[in-house]
Residue frames as qw, qx, qy, qz and C-alpha x, y, z in Angstrom:
[[0.840, -0.407, -0.292, -0.209, 95.12, 96.52, 44.64],
 [0.234, -0.694, 0.598, -0.326, 96.79, 95.91, 47.89],
 [0.242, 0.233, -0.939, 0.070, 98.28, 92.58, 49.10],
 [0.311, 0.080, 0.740, -0.592, 95.35, 92.26, 51.53],
 [0.671, 0.308, -0.016, -0.674, 92.94, 92.01, 48.58],
 [0.814, 0.311, -0.436, -0.225, 94.48, 88.84, 47.24],
 [0.093, -0.532, 0.792, -0.286, 96.41, 87.34, 50.18],
 [0.716, -0.054, 0.558, -0.417, 93.76, 84.67, 50.72],
 [0.853, 0.479, -0.058, -0.200, 94.40, 83.35, 47.20],
 [0.096, 0.782, -0.615, -0.042, 98.16, 82.93, 47.55],
 [0.559, -0.272, 0.778, -0.097, 98.11, 79.36, 48.74],
 [0.771, 0.432, 0.459, -0.086, 96.52, 78.43, 45.43],
 [0.267, 0.839, -0.354, -0.316, 99.24, 80.11, 43.30],
 [0.928, 0.314, -0.165, 0.115, 101.24, 77.94, 40.95],
 [0.595, -0.703, 0.324, 0.215, 104.58, 77.08, 42.66],
 [0.742, 0.596, -0.208, 0.223, 107.87, 77.44, 40.79],
 [0.672, -0.676, 0.225, 0.204, 110.82, 76.37, 42.87],
 [0.605, 0.747, -0.207, 0.183, 114.04, 77.59, 41.31],
 [0.506, -0.763, 0.403, -0.004, 116.42, 76.84, 44.18],
 [0.718, -0.250, 0.594, 0.262, 118.09, 73.88, 42.40],
 [0.686, 0.683, 0.225, 0.113, 117.97, 75.19, 38.86],
 [0.498, -0.442, 0.278, 0.692, 121.32, 75.96, 37.42],
 [0.282, 0.217, 0.550, 0.756, 121.76, 78.44, 34.53],
 [0.179, 0.045, -0.022, -0.983, 119.29, 81.06, 33.30],
 [0.092, 0.419, 0.900, -0.076, 115.76, 80.11, 34.21],
 [0.128, 0.423, 0.161, -0.882, 114.41, 83.62, 33.53],
 [0.294, 0.109, -0.577, -0.754, 113.12, 83.06, 29.86],
 [0.312, -0.250, -0.902, -0.165, 110.99, 80.17, 30.89],
 [0.139, -0.462, -0.626, 0.614, 109.66, 81.92, 33.98],
 [0.134, 0.341, -0.082, -0.927, 108.84, 85.07, 31.94],
 [0.324, -0.054, -0.726, -0.605, 106.96, 83.02, 29.34],
 [0.273, -0.430, -0.852, 0.120, 104.78, 81.41, 32.09],
 [0.094, -0.466, -0.408, 0.780, 104.20, 84.86, 33.57],
 [0.180, 0.203, -0.351, -0.896, 103.12, 86.31, 30.28],
 [0.355, -0.152, -0.818, -0.427, 100.63, 83.50, 29.67],
 [0.128, -0.335, -0.813, 0.459, 98.93, 83.64, 33.06],
 [0.107, -0.690, -0.556, -0.450, 95.41, 85.08, 33.24],
 [0.145, -0.499, 0.244, -0.819, 94.32, 88.03, 35.31],
 [0.722, -0.435, 0.076, -0.532, 93.42, 87.16, 38.75],
 [0.966, -0.043, -0.202, 0.154, 95.90, 84.28, 38.90],
 [0.227, -0.892, 0.383, -0.071, 99.34, 84.19, 40.60],
 [0.797, 0.297, -0.468, 0.241, 102.75, 82.58, 40.91],
 [0.626, -0.744, 0.233, -0.003, 104.84, 81.69, 43.92],
 [0.646, 0.566, -0.440, 0.262, 108.60, 81.66, 43.21],
 [0.783, -0.606, 0.094, 0.103, 110.74, 79.96, 45.79],
 [0.592, 0.637, -0.312, 0.383, 114.46, 80.97, 45.79],
 [0.728, -0.280, -0.377, 0.500, 117.38, 80.85, 48.16],
 [0.290, -0.211, -0.167, 0.918, 117.62, 84.61, 48.16],
 [0.282, 0.696, 0.378, -0.541, 115.31, 87.58, 47.71],
 [0.548, 0.313, 0.570, 0.526, 114.81, 87.66, 43.95],
 [0.036, -0.688, -0.137, 0.711, 115.04, 91.49, 43.70],
 [0.016, -0.261, 0.536, 0.803, 115.66, 91.73, 39.99],
 [0.029, 0.329, 0.913, 0.240, 112.39, 89.90, 39.37],
 [0.045, 0.607, 0.589, -0.532, 110.05, 92.40, 41.00],
 [0.134, 0.559, -0.159, -0.803, 110.39, 95.14, 38.32],
 [0.122, 0.089, -0.835, -0.529, 109.98, 92.61, 35.48],
 [0.049, -0.420, -0.905, 0.048, 106.75, 91.23, 36.96],
 [0.075, 0.633, 0.353, -0.685, 105.38, 94.68, 37.66],
 [0.178, 0.409, -0.411, -0.795, 105.76, 95.62, 34.03],
 [0.199, -0.088, -0.899, -0.380, 103.81, 92.49, 33.05],
 [0.506, -0.440, -0.271, -0.691, 100.93, 93.65, 35.28],
 [0.706, -0.273, -0.630, 0.174, 101.79, 91.85, 38.58],
 [0.368, -0.786, 0.250, -0.429, 101.73, 92.93, 42.19],
 [0.667, 0.212, -0.659, 0.273, 104.16, 91.26, 44.59],
 [0.639, -0.676, 0.174, -0.323, 104.62, 90.16, 48.14],
 [0.529, 0.422, -0.693, 0.249, 107.72, 88.65, 49.69],
 [0.780, -0.580, 0.086, -0.221, 108.07, 86.32, 52.66],
 [0.256, 0.581, -0.740, 0.219, 111.37, 85.23, 54.19],
 [0.908, -0.243, -0.286, -0.188, 110.85, 81.70, 55.44],
 [0.803, -0.460, 0.084, 0.369, 114.44, 81.42, 56.47],
 [0.114, -0.781, 0.336, 0.514, 117.76, 83.08, 55.55],
 [0.138, -0.279, 0.800, 0.513, 118.02, 80.63, 52.67],
 [0.122, 0.420, 0.875, 0.208, 114.44, 80.39, 51.61],
 [0.197, 0.308, 0.090, -0.926, 112.40, 83.23, 50.16],
 [0.296, 0.510, 0.799, 0.117, 108.82, 82.96, 48.75],
 [0.059, 0.239, -0.163, -0.955, 107.94, 85.74, 46.27],
 [0.346, 0.522, 0.773, -0.105, 104.21, 85.89, 45.47],
 [0.011, -0.161, 0.373, 0.914, 103.00, 87.51, 42.26],
 [0.352, 0.564, 0.683, -0.302, 99.38, 88.39, 41.59],
 [0.203, 0.169, 0.519, 0.813, 98.35, 89.46, 38.05],
 [0.178, 0.557, 0.436, -0.684, 96.01, 92.38, 38.41],
 [0.583, 0.709, 0.099, -0.384, 95.93, 93.06, 34.66],
 [0.836, 0.167, 0.332, 0.404, 97.57, 91.82, 31.49],
 [0.106, 0.930, -0.223, -0.272, 100.39, 93.89, 30.24],
 [0.916, 0.300, 0.018, 0.266, 102.77, 92.80, 27.52],
 [0.632, -0.395, 0.144, 0.650, 106.45, 93.37, 27.57],
 [0.263, 0.932, 0.073, -0.237, 106.94, 96.92, 26.18],
 [0.738, 0.544, -0.158, 0.368, 110.50, 96.06, 25.19],
 [0.141, -0.825, 0.389, -0.384, 112.06, 97.66, 28.31],
 [0.823, -0.420, 0.380, -0.040, 112.74, 94.22, 29.79],
 [0.504, 0.720, -0.468, -0.092, 115.95, 94.03, 27.87],
 [0.639, 0.205, -0.693, 0.264, 118.23, 91.99, 30.00],
 [0.651, -0.702, 0.086, -0.277, 118.13, 90.92, 33.67],
 [0.025, 0.668, -0.725, 0.166, 121.15, 89.91, 35.72],
 [0.950, -0.051, -0.191, -0.240, 120.59, 86.20, 35.30],
 [0.624, 0.361, -0.584, 0.373, 124.25, 85.53, 36.03],
 [0.277, -0.538, 0.464, -0.646, 123.56, 86.61, 39.69],
 [0.904, -0.218, 0.035, -0.366, 121.93, 83.23, 40.24],
 [0.783, 0.313, -0.473, 0.257, 125.32, 81.62, 39.87],
 [0.058, 0.600, -0.520, 0.605, 126.64, 83.20, 43.11],
 [0.709, -0.393, 0.324, -0.487, 124.44, 81.31, 45.57],
 [0.963, 0.138, -0.233, 0.013, 125.83, 78.06, 44.07],
 [0.509, 0.457, -0.505, 0.526, 129.19, 79.15, 45.39],
 [0.235, -0.137, -0.660, 0.700, 128.03, 80.54, 48.68],
 [0.084, -0.724, -0.680, -0.080, 124.62, 81.48, 49.88],
 [0.268, -0.779, -0.158, 0.545, 125.82, 84.69, 51.64],
 [0.276, -0.243, 0.468, 0.803, 127.76, 85.66, 48.61],
 [0.075, 0.471, 0.744, 0.469, 124.57, 85.33, 46.54],
 [0.182, -0.835, -0.477, 0.207, 122.69, 87.64, 48.92],
 [0.321, -0.604, 0.126, 0.718, 125.57, 90.27, 48.76],
 [0.266, 0.023, 0.610, 0.746, 125.68, 90.09, 44.94],
 [0.006, -0.665, -0.691, -0.283, 121.86, 90.66, 44.57],
 [0.274, -0.847, -0.309, 0.335, 121.90, 93.49, 47.15],
 [0.360, -0.427, 0.277, 0.782, 124.92, 95.09, 45.50],
 [0.173, 0.286, 0.673, 0.660, 123.19, 95.04, 42.10],
 [0.133, -0.787, -0.598, -0.070, 120.03, 96.51, 43.60],
 [0.355, -0.748, -0.088, 0.554, 122.01, 99.30, 45.28],
 [0.350, -0.211, 0.462, 0.787, 123.97, 100.09, 42.09],
 [0.026, 0.205, 0.651, 0.730, 121.04, 100.23, 39.66],
 [0.277, -0.628, -0.643, -0.339, 117.78, 100.87, 41.62],
 [0.385, -0.515, -0.500, 0.579, 118.58, 102.84, 44.64],
 [0.085, 0.930, 0.334, 0.126, 117.01, 106.31, 44.80],
 [0.429, -0.766, 0.147, 0.456, 120.28, 107.82, 46.13],
 [0.646, 0.100, 0.428, 0.624, 121.88, 107.36, 42.76],
 [0.031, 0.694, 0.002, -0.719, 122.66, 110.83, 41.16],
 [0.001, 0.284, -0.675, -0.681, 123.56, 109.92, 37.58],
 [0.730, 0.252, -0.047, -0.634, 120.71, 109.12, 35.19],
 [0.869, -0.011, 0.491, -0.063, 120.13, 105.54, 34.31],
 [0.786, 0.602, 0.041, 0.134, 121.33, 105.97, 30.66],
 [0.138, 0.845, -0.476, 0.201, 124.51, 107.66, 31.79],
 [0.585, -0.456, 0.655, -0.144, 125.29, 104.79, 34.17],
 [0.900, 0.294, 0.322, -0.015, 124.73, 102.36, 31.27],
 [0.547, 0.801, -0.193, 0.146, 127.20, 104.23, 29.15],
 [0.216, -0.742, 0.601, -0.203, 129.77, 104.17, 32.01],
 [0.797, -0.178, 0.562, -0.134, 129.19, 100.53, 32.46],
 [0.831, 0.544, 0.110, 0.035, 129.62, 99.95, 28.71],
 [0.306, 0.842, -0.395, 0.204, 132.89, 101.85, 28.63],
 [0.451, -0.583, 0.643, -0.209, 134.25, 100.04, 31.69],
 [0.904, 0.078, 0.409, -0.099, 133.30, 96.74, 30.16],
 [0.686, 0.700, -0.131, 0.147, 135.24, 97.52, 26.93],
 [0.032, 0.821, -0.506, 0.262, 138.22, 98.61, 28.96],
 [0.589, -0.380, 0.679, -0.219, 138.13, 95.30, 30.86],
 [0.151, 0.262, -0.864, -0.403, 137.74, 93.28, 27.61],
 [0.285, 0.281, 0.873, -0.279, 134.24, 92.15, 28.49],
 [0.176, 0.027, -0.496, -0.850, 132.46, 92.62, 25.12],
 [0.259, -0.390, -0.872, -0.144, 129.57, 90.46, 26.13],
 [0.206, -0.615, -0.529, 0.547, 128.68, 92.81, 28.96],
 [0.063, -0.341, 0.184, 0.920, 129.32, 95.81, 26.78],
 [0.171, -0.179, -0.720, -0.649, 126.88, 94.60, 24.15],
 [0.265, -0.580, -0.764, 0.098, 124.14, 94.05, 26.78],
 [0.181, -0.572, -0.280, 0.749, 124.64, 97.56, 28.07],
 [0.004, -0.110, 0.459, 0.881, 124.38, 98.97, 24.64],
 [0.246, -0.362, -0.805, -0.400, 121.09, 97.25, 24.02],
 [0.281, -0.628, -0.640, 0.341, 119.72, 98.24, 27.35],
 [0.127, -0.410, -0.038, 0.902, 120.75, 101.90, 26.73],
 [0.120, -0.039, -0.545, -0.829, 118.98, 101.98, 23.43],
 [0.305, -0.439, -0.827, -0.175, 115.83, 100.19, 24.65],
 [0.294, -0.587, -0.513, 0.553, 115.64, 102.56, 27.61],
 [0.207, 0.938, 0.280, -0.017, 115.45, 105.56, 25.14],
 [0.478, -0.566, 0.253, 0.622, 119.16, 106.47, 24.78],
 [0.430, 0.849, -0.106, -0.288, 120.20, 108.72, 21.82],
 [0.912, 0.242, 0.106, 0.315, 122.46, 107.10, 19.21],
 [0.279, 0.855, -0.183, 0.397, 124.44, 110.34, 19.17],
 [0.537, -0.723, 0.394, -0.185, 125.61, 109.55, 22.66],
 [0.921, -0.052, 0.342, 0.181, 126.98, 106.22, 21.37],
 [0.599, 0.729, -0.012, 0.330, 128.68, 108.16, 18.57],
 [0.090, -0.870, 0.353, -0.333, 130.53, 110.14, 21.13],
 [0.781, -0.461, 0.420, -0.041, 131.32, 107.03, 23.33],
 [0.913, 0.197, 0.226, 0.276, 132.90, 105.13, 20.39],
 [0.392, 0.818, -0.148, 0.394, 134.87, 108.21, 19.44],
 [0.385, -0.768, 0.429, -0.278, 136.27, 108.39, 22.98],
 [0.915, -0.187, 0.357, 0.030, 137.00, 104.68, 22.93],
 [0.777, 0.527, 0.056, 0.338, 139.02, 105.20, 19.75],
 [0.111, 0.853, -0.301, 0.412, 140.92, 108.06, 21.31],
 [0.540, -0.632, 0.479, -0.282, 141.58, 106.37, 24.70],
 [0.899, -0.131, 0.416, 0.025, 142.16, 102.80, 23.52],
 [0.216, -0.471, 0.631, 0.577, 143.93, 103.68, 20.29],
 [0.612, 0.447, -0.273, -0.593, 143.12, 103.28, 16.62],
 [0.351, 0.300, -0.879, -0.120, 144.79, 99.92, 16.37],
 [0.131, 0.071, 0.895, -0.420, 142.97, 98.47, 19.27],
 [0.538, 0.396, 0.274, -0.692, 139.59, 99.84, 18.05],
 [0.563, 0.442, -0.503, -0.485, 140.27, 98.35, 14.48],
 [0.384, 0.208, -0.899, -0.033, 141.30, 94.92, 15.64],
 [0.094, -0.144, -0.885, 0.432, 139.08, 94.39, 18.79],
 [0.286, 0.406, 0.463, -0.734, 136.13, 96.79, 18.89],
 [0.370, 0.372, -0.401, -0.751, 135.33, 97.05, 15.21],
 [0.455, 0.054, -0.831, -0.315, 134.80, 93.28, 14.56],
 [0.041, 0.024, 0.867, -0.496, 132.97, 92.78, 17.89],
 [0.107, -0.581, -0.799, -0.109, 129.35, 91.95, 18.58],
 [0.158, -0.627, -0.340, 0.683, 129.25, 95.26, 20.43],
 [0.024, 0.417, -0.290, -0.861, 130.03, 97.33, 17.34],
 [0.055, -0.215, -0.867, -0.446, 127.72, 95.06, 15.20],
 [0.084, -0.668, -0.707, 0.216, 124.83, 96.01, 17.48],
 [0.057, -0.644, -0.072, 0.759, 125.72, 99.76, 17.23],
 [0.014, 0.193, -0.615, -0.764, 125.92, 99.57, 13.41],
 [0.052, -0.409, -0.884, -0.218, 122.66, 97.71, 13.24],
 [0.060, -0.696, -0.528, 0.483, 120.96, 100.33, 15.25],
 [0.024, -0.541, 0.196, 0.817, 122.28, 103.13, 13.07],
 [0.022, -0.002, -0.790, -0.613, 121.32, 101.33, 9.87],
 [0.047, -0.524, -0.850, 0.007, 117.82, 100.56, 11.15],
 [0.028, -0.724, -0.295, 0.623, 117.20, 104.18, 12.24],
 [0.057, -0.403, 0.434, 0.804, 118.57, 105.39, 8.93],
 [0.039, -0.176, -0.863, -0.471, 116.18, 103.24, 7.02],
 [0.411, -0.318, -0.149, -0.842, 113.25, 104.96, 8.81],
 [0.567, -0.338, -0.751, 0.007, 112.44, 102.28, 11.40],
 [0.458, -0.774, -0.019, -0.437, 110.79, 103.44, 14.65],
 [0.122, -0.575, 0.691, -0.421, 112.53, 103.17, 17.96],
 [0.787, -0.123, 0.448, -0.405, 110.21, 100.31, 18.92],
 [0.914, 0.392, -0.095, -0.048, 111.11, 98.35, 15.70],
 [0.432, 0.631, -0.571, 0.299, 114.81, 98.96, 16.18],
 [0.424, -0.471, 0.621, -0.460, 114.55, 97.90, 19.85],
 [0.916, 0.030, 0.288, -0.277, 112.87, 94.66, 18.80],
 [0.761, 0.565, -0.302, 0.104, 115.54, 94.06, 16.18],
 [0.087, 0.655, -0.643, 0.388, 118.32, 94.56, 18.72],
 [0.665, -0.282, 0.532, -0.442, 116.58, 92.26, 21.18],
 [0.946, 0.241, 0.081, -0.200, 116.08, 89.59, 18.55],
 [0.768, 0.544, -0.248, 0.230, 119.65, 89.69, 17.15],
 [0.329, 0.488, -0.533, 0.608, 121.72, 90.84, 20.10],
 [0.661, -0.494, 0.179, -0.536, 119.70, 89.43, 23.01],
 [0.610, -0.422, 0.647, -0.176, 119.94, 86.22, 24.85],
 [0.915, 0.341, 0.207, -0.067, 119.64, 84.16, 21.65],
 [0.505, 0.764, -0.368, 0.159, 123.01, 85.44, 20.46],
 [0.903, -0.234, -0.236, 0.273, 125.78, 83.19, 21.82],
 [0.504, 0.304, -0.224, 0.777, 128.15, 86.13, 22.11],
 [0.209, -0.497, 0.129, -0.832, 125.85, 87.87, 24.44],
 [0.792, -0.414, -0.321, -0.314, 123.98, 85.19, 26.40],
 [0.050, -0.467, 0.743, -0.477, 124.95, 84.41, 29.96],
 [0.751, -0.204, -0.601, -0.182, 124.15, 81.15, 31.77]]
């Protein structure tokens, strides 16, 4: 369907104003989106264009339309054309980006646009899974195990091969040193997620089952991974 087919209904959509919400409001918003019936819609009001949200809602069966009311007020309309459940590819979304507008509105807009350019722009040459591995390695090098764990889960859920992670951890051991690997990487949540995926696959679990396990144990519910 095109926007013109449902634009007359948009004024009756449920309004969710997240402009003054601090922290990660995404889980609650996703729950409401999953429960909404076909032919219904949501209007999200935010201080910046909620670019990361569009792909999430599309996967759940929504069409979208954006209106810029002012430089600090965006209305994103989402119409549910069909019911689609989360296939598991909605691993993590950059919820922490919502913190930047609290500091400065223009900074918030720049942060969201930069994220969109880095991960979604068609000009990107490297495949998505390769960029996730690079991001994971960079995060480890910077001591950001929380980010590294999130990238590992996203890599696996997106269809990444565990053999690539075998190679990556071998390179980390070589470049970071055996001592650092043993004391910092080995006991980390990152390595725990890696071991869990290998053990689950070895036991004969399907990729879908392993993905669900990783999301459940190393997703937003895990305090070592969660961002606010």
